[in-house]
N, CA, C and O atoms as a printed pandas DataFrame, in Angstrom:
     atom_number atom_name residue_name chain_id  residue_number  x_coord  y_coord  z_coord
0              1         N          MET        A               1  175.145  132.705  -53.278
1              2        CA          MET        A               1  174.740  133.126  -54.558
2              3         C          MET        A               1  175.929  133.036  -55.716
3              4         O          MET        A               1  177.065  133.437  -55.462
4              5         N          GLU        A               2  175.596  132.509  -56.937
5              6        CA          GLU        A               2  176.581  132.319  -57.925
6              7         C          GLU        A               2  176.933  133.847  -58.555
7              8         O          GLU        A               2  176.019  134.615  -58.854
8              9         N          GLU        A               3  178.071  134.135  -58.690
9             10        CA          GLU        A               3  178.556  135.513  -59.364
10            11         C          GLU        A               3  179.624  135.122  -60.356
11            12         O          GLU        A               3  180.333  134.118  -60.284
12            13         N          LYS        A               4  179.645  136.098  -61.341
13            14        CA          LYS        A               4  180.913  136.204  -62.192
14            15         C          LYS        A               4  181.916  137.390  -62.089
15            16         O          LYS        A               4  181.450  138.526  -61.997
16            17         N          THR        A               5  183.029  137.233  -62.096
17            18        CA          THR        A               5  184.097  138.280  -61.902
18            19         C          THR        A               5  185.222  138.396  -62.939
19            20         O          THR        A               5  185.705  137.323  -63.301
20            21         N          LYS        A               6  185.664  139.394  -63.416
21            22        CA          LYS        A               6  186.433  139.235  -64.518
22            23         C          LYS        A               6  187.926  139.521  -63.900
23            24         O          LYS        A               6  187.976  140.629  -63.368
24            25         N          LEU        A               7  189.077  138.828  -63.849
25            26        CA          LEU        A               7  190.278  139.285  -63.614
26            27         C          LEU        A               7  191.305  138.847  -64.867
27            28         O          LEU        A               7  191.172  138.039  -65.787
28            29         N          ILE        A               8  192.420  139.774  -64.468
29            30        CA          ILE        A               8  193.487  139.525  -65.549
30            31         C          ILE        A               8  194.771  138.871  -64.601
31            32         O          ILE        A               8  195.374  139.349  -63.640
32            33         N          CYS        A               9  194.917  137.463  -65.369
33            34        CA          CYS        A               9  195.884  136.879  -64.459
34            35         C          CYS        A               9  197.360  137.417  -64.721
35            36         O          CYS        A               9  197.792  137.820  -65.801
36            37         N          ILE        A              10  197.978  137.349  -63.628
37            38        CA          ILE        A              10  199.241  137.943  -63.647
38            39         C          ILE        A              10  200.690  137.179  -63.456
39            40         O          ILE        A              10  201.813  137.666  -63.329
40            41         N          SER        A              11  200.235  135.734  -63.481
41            42        CA          SER        A              11  201.151  134.805  -63.347
42            43         C          SER        A              11  201.855  134.508  -64.217
43            44         O          SER        A              11  202.796  133.789  -63.881
44            45         N          CYS        A              12  201.777  134.832  -65.468
45            46        CA          CYS        A              12  202.801  134.852  -66.635
46            47         C          CYS        A              12  202.538  135.850  -67.531
47            48         O          CYS        A              12  201.431  136.387  -67.518
48            49         N          PRO        A              13  203.526  136.239  -68.439
49            50        CA          PRO        A              13  203.282  137.277  -69.619
50            51         C          PRO        A              13  202.139  137.224  -70.126
51            52         O          PRO        A              13  201.626  138.341  -70.180
52            53         N          LYS        A              14  201.387  136.255  -70.601
53            54        CA          LYS        A              14  200.299  136.285  -71.251
54            55         C          LYS        A              14  199.204  136.978  -70.788
55            56         O          LYS        A              14  198.338  137.255  -71.618
56            57         N          GLY        A              15  199.025  137.387  -69.423
57            58        CA          GLY        A              15  197.779  138.121  -68.956
58            59         C          GLY        A              15  196.309  137.663  -69.424
59            60         O          GLY        A              15  195.475  138.347  -70.018
60            61         N          CYS        A              16  196.227  136.546  -69.069
61            62        CA          CYS        A              16  194.937  135.887  -69.440
62            63         C          CYS        A              16  193.771  136.716  -68.887
63            64         O          CYS        A              16  193.938  137.034  -67.710
64            65         N          SER        A              17  192.564  137.169  -69.481
65            66        CA          SER        A              17  191.459  137.673  -69.099
66            67         C          SER        A              17  190.692  136.742  -68.609
67            68         O          SER        A              17  190.112  136.106  -69.489
68            69         N          LEU        A              18  190.387  136.304  -67.165
69            70        CA          LEU        A              18  189.970  135.130  -66.741
70            71         C          LEU        A              18  188.428  135.543  -66.576
71            72         O          LEU        A              18  188.088  136.712  -66.393
72            73         N          ASP        A              19  187.678  134.648  -66.644
73            74        CA          ASP        A              19  186.078  134.623  -66.180
74            75         C          ASP        A              19  185.964  133.905  -65.137
75            76         O          ASP        A              19  186.232  132.720  -65.340
76            77         N          VAL        A              20  185.629  134.204  -63.957
77            78        CA          VAL        A              20  185.648  133.467  -62.629
78            79         C          VAL        A              20  184.124  133.470  -62.154
79            80         O          VAL        A              20  183.459  134.442  -61.795
80            81         N          THR        A              21  183.773  132.239  -62.236
81            82        CA          THR        A              21  182.143  132.103  -61.392
82            83         C          THR        A              21  182.611  131.586  -59.992
83            84         O          THR        A              21  183.477  130.726  -59.836
84            85         N          HIS        A              22  182.010  132.144  -59.114
85            86        CA          HIS        A              22  182.379  132.037  -57.818
86            87         C          HIS        A              22  180.975  132.224  -56.921
87            88         O          HIS        A              22  179.978  132.867  -57.250
88            89         N          ASP        A              23  181.168  131.572  -55.861
89            90        CA          ASP        A              23  180.024  131.478  -54.729
90            91         C          ASP        A              23  180.580  131.971  -53.617
91            92         O          ASP        A              23  181.040  131.128  -52.848
92            93         N          GLY        A              24  180.696  133.434  -53.221
93            94        CA          GLY        A              24  181.519  134.090  -52.390
94            95         C          GLY        A              24  183.062  133.956  -52.505
95            96         O          GLY        A              24  183.522  134.635  -53.423
96            97         N          ASN        A              25  184.032  133.192  -51.744
97            98        CA          ASN        A              25  185.232  133.053  -51.947
98            99         C          ASN        A              25  185.332  131.615  -52.517
99           100         O          ASN        A              25  186.480  131.273  -52.799
100          101         N          THR        A              26  184.451  130.798  -52.718
101          102        CA          THR        A              26  184.670  129.580  -53.456
102          103         C          THR        A              26  184.611  129.682  -54.840
103          104         O          THR        A              26  183.593  130.196  -55.305
104          105         N          ILE        A              27  185.597  129.254  -55.700
105          106        CA          ILE        A              27  185.698  129.351  -56.901
106          107         C          ILE        A              27  184.911  128.024  -57.598
107          108         O          ILE        A              27  185.158  126.862  -57.275
108          109         N          LEU        A              28  184.007  128.388  -58.525
109          110        CA          LEU        A              28  183.215  127.192  -59.227
110          111         C          LEU        A              28  183.895  126.980  -60.243
111          112         O          LEU        A              28  184.212  125.806  -60.436
112          113         N          LYS        A              29  184.339  127.993  -61.208
113          114        CA          LYS        A              29  184.880  127.585  -62.666
114          115         C          LYS        A              29  185.644  128.744  -63.085
115          116         O          LYS        A              29  185.252  129.875  -62.797
116          117         N          VAL        A              30  186.681  128.548  -63.731
117          118        CA          VAL        A              30  187.563  129.468  -64.147
118          119         C          VAL        A              30  187.744  129.166  -65.705
119          120         O          VAL        A              30  188.217  128.149  -66.213
120          121         N          GLU        A              31  187.235  130.341  -66.350
121          122        CA          GLU        A              31  187.146  130.122  -67.927
122          123         C          GLU        A              31  188.519  130.976  -68.578
123          124         O          GLU        A              31  189.059  131.825  -67.869
124          125         N          ASN        A              32  188.942  130.746  -69.707
125          126        CA          ASN        A              32  189.822  131.493  -70.472
126          127         C          ASN        A              32  191.177  131.416  -69.956
127          128         O          ASN        A              32  191.904  132.332  -70.341
128          129         N          ALA        A              33  191.767  130.456  -69.090
129          130        CA          ALA        A              33  193.119  130.371  -68.532
130          131         C          ALA        A              33  193.809  129.501  -69.633
131          132         O          ALA        A              33  193.332  128.425  -69.995
132          133         N          ALA        A              34  194.896  130.002  -70.115
133          134        CA          ALA        A              34  195.602  129.812  -71.147
134          135         C          ALA        A              34  196.855  128.365  -70.270
135          136         O          ALA        A              34  197.610  127.561  -70.817
136          137         N          CYS        A              35  196.639  128.538  -69.194
137          138        CA          CYS        A              35  197.733  127.504  -68.462
138          139         C          CYS        A              35  197.101  127.283  -67.229
139          140         O          CYS        A              35  196.019  127.813  -66.974
140          141         N          LYS        A              36  197.754  126.456  -66.348
141          142        CA          LYS        A              36  197.098  125.887  -65.225
142          143         C          LYS        A              36  197.180  126.770  -64.014
143          144         O          LYS        A              36  196.572  126.533  -62.970
144          145         N          GLN        A              37  198.079  127.951  -64.240
145          146        CA          GLN        A              37  198.037  128.894  -63.394
146          147         C          GLN        A              37  197.253  129.867  -63.131
147          148         O          GLN        A              37  197.440  130.678  -62.225
148          149         N          GLY        A              38  196.199  129.857  -64.001
149          150        CA          GLY        A              38  195.199  130.662  -63.942
150          151         C          GLY        A              38  194.082  130.480  -63.003
151          152         O          GLY        A              38  193.343  131.383  -62.610
152          153         N          TYR        A              39  194.010  129.046  -62.623
153          154        CA          TYR        A              39  192.986  128.795  -61.642
154          155         C          TYR        A              39  193.612  128.775  -60.191
155          156         O          TYR        A              39  192.908  128.793  -59.181
156          157         N          VAL        A              40  194.965  128.737  -60.169
157          158        CA          VAL        A              40  195.707  129.066  -58.963
158          159         C          VAL        A              40  195.899  130.437  -58.658
159          160         O          VAL        A              40  195.932  130.830  -57.492
160          161         N          TYR        A              41  196.041  131.265  -59.734
161          162        CA          TYR        A              41  195.829  132.604  -59.614
162          163         C          TYR        A              41  194.511  133.198  -58.876
163          164         O          TYR        A              41  194.439  134.007  -57.951
164          165         N          ALA        A              42  193.549  132.559  -59.560
165          166        CA          ALA        A              42  192.301  133.248  -59.328
166          167         C          ALA        A              42  191.688  132.648  -57.768
167          168         O          ALA        A              42  190.797  133.265  -57.184
168          169         N          GLU        A              43  192.185  131.605  -57.306
169          170        CA          GLU        A              43  192.006  130.910  -56.153
170          171         C          GLU        A              43  192.573  131.792  -55.144
171          172         O          GLU        A              43  191.832  132.068  -54.201
172          173         N          LYS        A              44  193.874  132.342  -55.162
173          174        CA          LYS        A              44  194.698  133.116  -54.515
174          175         C          LYS        A              44  194.104  134.474  -54.433
175          176         O          LYS        A              44  194.028  134.966  -53.307
176          177         N          GLU        A              45  193.671  135.157  -55.448
177          178        CA          GLU        A              45  193.122  136.299  -55.342
178          179         C          GLU        A              45  191.913  136.574  -54.683
179          180         O          GLU        A              45  191.592  137.621  -54.119
180          181         N          PHE        A              46  191.249  135.492  -54.813
181          182        CA          PHE        A              46  189.987  135.659  -53.950
182          183         C          PHE        A              46  190.118  135.272  -52.276
183          184         O          PHE        A              46  189.403  135.708  -51.374
184          185         N          THR        A              47  191.010  134.526  -52.186
185          186        CA          THR        A              47  191.095  134.011  -50.593
186          187         C          THR        A              47  192.138  134.874  -49.971
187          188         O          THR        A              47  191.919  135.267  -48.825
188          189         N          ASP        A              48  193.425  135.281  -50.666
189          190        CA          ASP        A              48  194.209  135.577  -50.096
190          191         C          ASP        A              48  195.260  136.823  -51.081
191          192         O          ASP        A              48  196.405  136.573  -51.455
192          193         N          PRO        A              49  194.632  137.948  -51.304
193          194        CA          PRO        A              49  195.431  138.320  -52.388
194          195         C          PRO        A              49  196.780  139.306  -51.950
195          196         O          PRO        A              49  196.695  140.195  -51.103
196          197         N          ARG        A              50  197.956  138.988  -52.651
197          198        CA          ARG        A              50  199.088  139.517  -52.324
198          199         C          ARG        A              50  199.902  140.305  -53.276
199          200         O          ARG        A              50  199.521  140.194  -54.441
200          201         N          ARG        A              51  200.883  141.042  -53.090
201          202        CA          ARG        A              51  201.452  141.898  -53.893
202          203         C          ARG        A              51  202.882  141.991  -53.783
203          204         O          ARG        A              51  203.135  141.953  -52.579
204          205         N          MET        A              52  203.794  142.081  -54.358
205          206        CA          MET        A              52  205.239  142.528  -54.133
206          207         C          MET        A              52  205.105  144.098  -53.885
207          208         O          MET        A              52  204.232  144.730  -54.480
208          209         N          VAL        A              53  205.939  144.684  -53.042
209          210        CA          VAL        A              53  205.918  146.220  -53.045
210          211         C          VAL        A              53  207.402  146.581  -53.199
211          212         O          VAL        A              53  208.246  145.951  -52.563
212          213         N          ALA        A              54  207.737  147.568  -54.017
213          214        CA          ALA        A              54  208.848  148.391  -54.110
214          215         C          ALA        A              54  208.841  149.792  -53.762
215          216         O          ALA        A              54  207.977  150.465  -54.324
216          217         N          SER        A              55  209.577  150.348  -52.997
217          218        CA          SER        A              55  209.465  151.533  -52.700
218          219         C          SER        A              55  210.839  152.174  -52.200
219          220         O          SER        A              55  211.840  151.492  -52.423
220          221         N          THR        A              56  210.992  153.228  -51.643
221          222        CA          THR        A              56  212.368  154.013  -51.054
222          223         C          THR        A              56  212.285  154.367  -49.752
223          224         O          THR        A              56  211.239  154.744  -49.225
224          225         N          VAL        A              57  213.415  154.260  -49.157
225          226        CA          VAL        A              57  213.300  154.492  -47.737
226          227         C          VAL        A              57  214.571  156.019  -47.545
227          228         O          VAL        A              57  215.391  156.105  -48.459
228          229         N          LYS        A              58  214.630  156.766  -46.757
229          230        CA          LYS        A              58  215.471  157.974  -46.578
230          231         C          LYS        A              58  216.951  157.250  -46.326
231          232         O          LYS        A              58  217.049  156.075  -45.973
232          233         N          VAL        A              59  217.978  158.046  -46.539
233          234        CA          VAL        A              59  219.229  157.622  -46.123
234          235         C          VAL        A              59  220.091  158.694  -45.640
235          236         O          VAL        A              59  220.336  159.599  -46.438
236          237         N          LYS        A              60  220.569  158.747  -44.527
237          238        CA          LYS        A              60  221.334  159.908  -44.049
238          239         C          LYS        A              60  222.835  159.679  -44.193
239          240         O          LYS        A              60  223.517  158.722  -43.827
240          241         N          GLY        A              61  223.179  160.828  -44.834
241          242        CA          GLY        A              61  224.855  160.777  -45.125
242          243         C          GLY        A              61  225.087  160.106  -46.324
243          244         O          GLY        A              61  226.291  159.916  -46.502
244          245         N          GLY        A              62  224.258  159.610  -47.349
245          246        CA          GLY        A              62  224.309  159.021  -48.315
246          247         C          GLY        A              62  224.713  159.672  -49.877
247          248         O          GLY        A              62  224.336  160.836  -50.014
248          249         N          LEU        A              63  225.293  159.184  -50.837
249          250        CA          LEU        A              63  225.334  159.834  -52.147
250          251         C          LEU        A              63  224.120  160.563  -52.543
251          252         O          LEU        A              63  224.077  161.706  -52.998
252          253         N          HIS        A              64  223.137  159.761  -52.314
253          254        CA          HIS        A              64  221.666  159.839  -52.649
254          255         C          HIS        A              64  220.891  160.035  -51.369
255          256         O          HIS        A              64  221.340  159.443  -50.388
256          257         N          PRO        A              65  219.786  160.776  -51.209
257          258        CA          PRO        A              65  218.785  160.862  -50.025
258          259         C          PRO        A              65  217.912  159.718  -49.870
259          260         O          PRO        A              65  217.285  159.542  -48.825
260          261         N          LEU        A              66  217.819  158.705  -51.142
261          262        CA          LEU        A              66  216.799  157.739  -50.776
262          263         C          LEU        A              66  217.480  156.350  -51.578
263          264         O          LEU        A              66  218.209  156.331  -52.570
264          265         N          VAL        A              67  217.001  155.317  -50.829
265          266        CA          VAL        A              67  217.592  153.872  -51.438
266          267         C          VAL        A              67  216.387  153.094  -51.714
267          268         O          VAL        A              67  215.480  152.948  -50.893
268          269         N          PRO        A              68  216.402  152.546  -53.014
269          270        CA          PRO        A              68  215.178  151.694  -52.936
270          271         C          PRO        A              68  215.222  150.263  -52.195
271          272         O          PRO        A              68  216.212  149.544  -52.061
272          273         N          VAL        A              69  213.902  150.023  -51.744
273          274        CA          VAL        A              69  213.868  148.813  -51.025
274          275         C          VAL        A              69  212.335  147.879  -51.672
275          276         O          VAL        A              69  211.562  148.472  -52.424
276          277         N          TYR        A              70  212.130  146.721  -51.347
277          278        CA          TYR        A              70  211.544  145.678  -51.822
278          279         C          TYR        A              70  210.913  144.771  -50.866
279          280         O          TYR        A              70  211.464  144.829  -49.767
280          281         N          THR        A              71  210.066  144.064  -50.921
281          282        CA          THR        A              71  209.601  143.026  -49.958
282          283         C          THR        A              71  210.207  141.865  -50.386
283          284         O          THR        A              71  210.478  141.768  -51.583
284          285         N          ALA        A              72  210.458  141.011  -49.664
285          286        CA          ALA        A              72  211.294  139.666  -50.158
286          287         C          ALA        A              72  210.224  138.775  -50.673
287          288         O          ALA        A              72  210.567  137.879  -51.445
288          289         N          ASN        A              73  208.817  138.915  -50.310
289          290        CA          ASN        A              73  207.867  137.998  -50.837
290          291         C          ASN        A              73  206.742  139.039  -50.840
291          292         O          ASN        A              73  206.812  140.156  -50.326
292          293         N          PRO        A              74  205.492  138.414  -51.618
293          294        CA          PRO        A              74  204.391  139.335  -51.556
294          295         C          PRO        A              74  203.858  139.330  -50.251
295          296         O          PRO        A              74  203.910  138.421  -49.423
296          297         N          ILE        A              75  203.299  140.533  -50.149
297          298        CA          ILE        A              75  202.569  140.831  -48.620
298          299         C          ILE        A              75  201.115  140.745  -49.117
299          300         O          ILE        A              75  200.838  140.937  -50.301
300          301         N          PRO        A              76  200.080  140.414  -48.066
301          302        CA          PRO        A              76  198.548  140.893  -48.051
302          303         C          PRO        A              76  198.503  142.201  -48.508
303          304         O          PRO        A              76  199.014  143.215  -48.034
304          305         N          LYS        A              77  197.693  142.005  -49.677
305          306        CA          LYS        A              77  197.208  143.543  -50.216
306          307         C          LYS        A              77  196.632  144.309  -49.114
307          308         O          LYS        A              77  196.988  145.487  -49.131
308          309         N          PRO        A              78  195.977  144.041  -48.318
309          310        CA          PRO        A              78  195.441  144.888  -47.410
310          311         C          PRO        A              78  196.508  145.546  -46.464
311          312         O          PRO        A              78  196.259  146.571  -45.828
312          313         N          LYS        A              79  197.424  145.047  -46.424
313          314        CA          LYS        A              79  198.481  145.733  -45.469
314          315         C          LYS        A              79  199.548  146.804  -46.284
315          316         O          LYS        A              79  200.432  147.423  -45.692
316          317         N          ILE        A              80  199.295  146.899  -47.736
317          318        CA          ILE        A              80  200.386  147.573  -48.520
318          319         C          ILE        A              80  200.340  149.128  -48.111
319          320         O          ILE        A              80  201.313  149.855  -48.311
320          321         N          GLN        A              81  199.134  149.599  -47.516
321          322        CA          GLN        A              81  199.297  151.010  -47.481
322          323         C          GLN        A              81  199.802  151.332  -46.121
323          324         O          GLN        A              81  200.413  152.381  -45.919
324          325         N          ASP        A              82  199.522  150.296  -44.999
325          326        CA          ASP        A              82  200.175  150.341  -43.823
326          327         C          ASP        A              82  201.817  150.252  -43.925
327          328         O          ASP        A              82  202.532  151.052  -43.320
328          329         N          LEU        A              83  202.301  149.275  -44.692
329          330        CA          LEU        A              83  203.679  149.182  -45.004
330          331         C          LEU        A              83  204.490  150.482  -45.543
331          332         O          LEU        A              83  205.660  150.751  -45.270
332          333         N          LEU        A              84  203.562  151.269  -46.413
333          334        CA          LEU        A              84  204.063  152.318  -47.328
334          335         C          LEU        A              84  204.241  153.690  -46.018
335          336         O          LEU        A              84  205.176  154.488  -45.959
336          337         N          VAL        A              85  203.274  153.631  -45.263
337          338        CA          VAL        A              85  203.457  154.629  -44.002
338          339         C          VAL        A              85  204.752  154.162  -43.200
339          340         O          VAL        A              85  205.629  154.967  -42.889
340          341         N          GLU        A              86  204.812  152.790  -42.883
341          342        CA          GLU        A              86  206.019  152.607  -42.135
342          343         C          GLU        A              86  207.364  152.780  -42.478
343          344         O          GLU        A              86  208.300  153.047  -41.723
344          345         N          LEU        A              87  207.374  152.550  -44.060
345          346        CA          LEU        A              87  208.622  152.792  -44.747
346          347         C          LEU        A              87  208.902  154.331  -44.625
347          348         O          LEU        A              87  210.076  154.680  -44.497
348          349         N          ARG        A              88  207.964  155.224  -44.653
349          350        CA          ARG        A              88  208.286  156.605  -44.551
350          351         C          ARG        A              88  208.858  157.084  -43.353
351          352         O          ARG        A              88  209.521  158.120  -43.412
352          353         N          LYS        A              89  208.682  156.388  -42.068
353          354        CA          LYS        A              89  209.119  156.394  -41.006
354          355         C          LYS        A              89  210.863  156.181  -40.849
355          356         O          LYS        A              89  211.612  156.820  -40.110
356          357         N          VAL        A              90  211.164  155.242  -41.651
357          358        CA          VAL        A              90  212.570  154.600  -41.683
358          359         C          VAL        A              90  213.393  155.474  -42.440
359          360         O          VAL        A              90  213.172  155.864  -43.586
360          361         N          GLU        A              91  214.672  155.841  -41.476
361          362        CA          GLU        A              91  216.190  156.566  -42.031
362          363         C          GLU        A              91  217.168  155.586  -41.536
363          364         O          GLU        A              91  217.465  155.183  -40.411
364          365         N          LEU        A              92  217.585  155.322  -42.756
365          366        CA          LEU        A              92  218.953  154.625  -42.578
366          367         C          LEU        A              92  220.179  155.270  -42.561
367          368         O          LEU        A              92  220.129  156.322  -43.198
368          369         N          GLN        A              93  221.379  155.011  -42.018
369          370        CA          GLN        A              93  222.398  155.563  -42.133
370          371         C          GLN        A              93  223.426  154.758  -43.368
371          372         O          GLN        A              93  223.594  153.560  -43.595
372          373         N          ALA        A              94  223.904  155.783  -43.910
373          374        CA          ALA        A              94  224.874  155.411  -45.112
374          375         C          ALA        A              94  226.261  155.064  -44.341
375          376         O          ALA        A              94  226.636  155.574  -43.285
376          377         N          PRO        A              95  226.879  154.166  -45.044
377          378        CA          PRO        A              95  226.746  153.351  -46.119
378          379         C          PRO        A              95  225.689  152.295  -45.989
379          380         O          PRO        A              95  225.448  151.797  -44.889
380          381         N          VAL        A              96  224.991  151.906  -47.177
381          382        CA          VAL        A              96  224.026  150.841  -46.996
382          383         C          VAL        A              96  224.465  149.914  -48.072
383          384         O          VAL        A              96  225.071  150.371  -49.041
384          385         N          THR        A              97  224.230  148.768  -47.984
385          386        CA          THR        A              97  224.615  147.404  -48.543
386          387         C          THR        A              97  223.238  146.680  -49.200
387          388         O          THR        A              97  222.305  146.264  -48.514
388          389         N          GLY        A              98  223.309  146.614  -50.742
389          390        CA          GLY        A              98  222.141  145.847  -51.124
390          391         C          GLY        A              98  222.040  144.581  -50.702
391          392         O          GLY        A              98  222.995  143.811  -50.806
392          393         N          GLY        A              99  220.770  144.184  -50.130
393          394        CA          GLY        A              99  220.367  142.967  -49.636
394          395         C          GLY        A              99  220.295  143.334  -48.040
395          396         O          GLY        A              99  220.130  142.401  -47.254
396          397         N          ASP        A             100  220.408  144.594  -47.572
397          398        CA          ASP        A             100  220.385  144.405  -46.047
398          399         C          ASP        A             100  218.779  144.551  -45.515
399          400         O          ASP        A             100  217.903  145.217  -46.065
400          401         N          VAL        A             101  218.683  143.942  -44.597
401          402        CA          VAL        A             101  217.232  143.912  -44.056
402          403         C          VAL        A             101  216.843  145.209  -43.295
403          404         O          VAL        A             101  217.415  145.475  -42.239
404          405         N          VAL        A             102  215.805  146.088  -43.846
405          406        CA          VAL        A             102  215.373  147.220  -43.527
406          407         C          VAL        A             102  214.333  147.218  -42.136
407          408         O          VAL        A             102  214.554  147.820  -41.086
408          409         N          LEU        A             103  213.180  146.390  -42.446
409          410        CA          LEU        A             103  212.257  146.167  -41.634
410          411         C          LEU        A             103  212.305  144.610  -41.546
411          412         O          LEU        A             103  212.236  144.049  -42.640
412          413         N          GLU        A             104  212.421  143.735  -40.349
413          414        CA          GLU        A             104  212.109  142.428  -40.517
414          415         C          GLU        A             104  210.792  141.844  -39.738
415          416         O          GLU        A             104  210.372  142.167  -38.627
416          417         N          ASN        A             105  210.228  140.803  -40.739
417          418        CA          ASN        A             105  208.887  140.096  -40.344
418          419         C          ASN        A             105  207.962  141.337  -40.173
419          420         O          ASN        A             105  207.371  141.517  -39.108
420          421         N          VAL        A             106  207.854  142.085  -41.093
421          422        CA          VAL        A             106  206.733  143.188  -41.008
422          423         C          VAL        A             106  205.494  142.805  -40.873
423          424         O          VAL        A             106  204.990  141.969  -41.623
424          425         N          PHE        A             107  204.771  143.460  -39.757
425          426        CA          PHE        A             107  203.404  143.164  -39.496
426          427         C          PHE        A             107  203.241  141.639  -39.170
427          428         O          PHE        A             107  202.205  141.076  -39.524
428          429         N          GLY        A             108  204.209  140.957  -38.518
429          430        CA          GLY        A             108  203.960  139.497  -38.177
430          431         C          GLY        A             108  203.897  138.552  -39.338
431          432         O          GLY        A             108  203.561  137.385  -39.137
432          433         N          THR        A             109  204.220  139.011  -40.632
433          434        CA          THR        A             109  203.950  138.152  -41.813
434          435         C          THR        A             109  205.143  137.312  -41.868
435          436         O          THR        A             109  204.945  136.312  -42.558
436          437         N          GLY        A             110  206.392  137.390  -41.340
437          438        CA          GLY        A             110  207.595  136.798  -41.602
438          439         C          GLY        A             110  208.226  137.324  -42.905
439          440         O          GLY        A             110  209.317  136.918  -43.304
440          441         N          ILE        A             111  207.527  138.198  -43.514
441          442        CA          ILE        A             111  208.449  139.120  -44.679
442          443         C          ILE        A             111  209.493  140.157  -44.390
443          444         O          ILE        A             111  209.204  141.050  -43.593
444          445         N          ASN        A             112  210.376  140.139  -44.811
445          446        CA          ASN        A             112  211.422  141.381  -44.785
446          447         C          ASN        A             112  211.308  142.113  -45.859
447          448         O          ASN        A             112  210.888  141.847  -46.986
448          449         N          ILE        A             113  211.847  143.335  -45.255
449          450        CA          ILE        A             113  211.741  144.561  -46.653
450          451         C          ILE        A             113  213.381  144.700  -46.754
451          452         O          ILE        A             113  214.089  144.818  -45.754
452          453         N          ILE        A             114  213.749  144.678  -47.740
453          454        CA          ILE        A             114  215.209  144.594  -48.243
454          455         C          ILE        A             114  215.678  145.750  -49.031
455          456         O          ILE        A             114  214.903  146.327  -49.793
456          457         N          THR        A             115  217.035  146.160  -48.873
457          458        CA          THR        A             115  217.643  147.178  -49.745
458          459         C          THR        A             115  217.951  146.639  -51.043
459          460         O          THR        A             115  218.563  145.571  -51.025
460          461         N          SER        A             116  217.613  147.226  -52.384
461          462        CA          SER        A             116  217.797  146.562  -53.536
462          463         C          SER        A             116  219.253  147.160  -53.995
463          464         O          SER        A             116  219.786  146.604  -54.955
464          465         N          ARG        A             117  219.831  148.100  -53.460
465          466        CA          ARG        A             117  221.236  148.341  -54.188
466          467         C          ARG        A             117  222.053  148.953  -53.021
467          468         O          ARG        A             117  221.554  149.058  -51.900
468          469         N          ASP        A             118  223.321  149.357  -53.301
469          470        CA          ASP        A             118  224.286  149.729  -52.330
470          471         C          ASP        A             118  224.236  151.473  -52.160
471          472         O          ASP        A             118  224.317  152.113  -53.209
472          473         N          MET        A             119  224.156  151.940  -51.363
473          474        CA          MET        A             119  224.372  153.431  -51.309
474          475         C          MET        A             119  225.647  154.099  -50.355
475          476         O          MET        A             119  225.600  154.262  -49.136
476          477         N          PRO        A             120  226.601  154.378  -51.111
477          478        CA          PRO        A             120  227.682  154.747  -50.118
478          479         C          PRO        A             120  227.492  156.035  -49.540
479          480         O          PRO        A             120  226.727  156.909  -49.948
480          481         N          ALA        A             121  228.361  156.085  -48.412
481          482        CA          ALA        A             121  228.391  157.427  -47.784
482          483         C          ALA        A             121  229.309  158.582  -48.405
483          484         O          ALA        A             121  230.296  158.306  -49.086
484          485         N          VAL        A             122  228.949  159.782  -48.145
485          486        CA          VAL        A             122  229.692  160.951  -48.771
486          487         C          VAL        A             122  230.551  161.505  -47.735
487          488         O          VAL        A             122  231.270  162.474  -47.982
């Protein structure tokens, strides 16, 4: 059954308001895309939506109690809440170096969680 869905494309800074005609997960037509990425974004959003995640984890003995972390690549959207629960369980020992892998291959996705700054020990 043919349906229409509105999406805001996040592929570039324009933020086009896409009108997507689809049958289930099959894209039939994408309207109002100012660039080629609009169609690619709509297709990915219907078949495998992913997002980058930035958060914090605890640091024991550090200058500050938390250090910022992020996903090295976008993770599947349905896994975001599970990831946040896992990150709350993590406690690193200072000193921490920016770029350290906090969680490797999270949920078997091949995606690592990485620190985004140094955290010196006190």
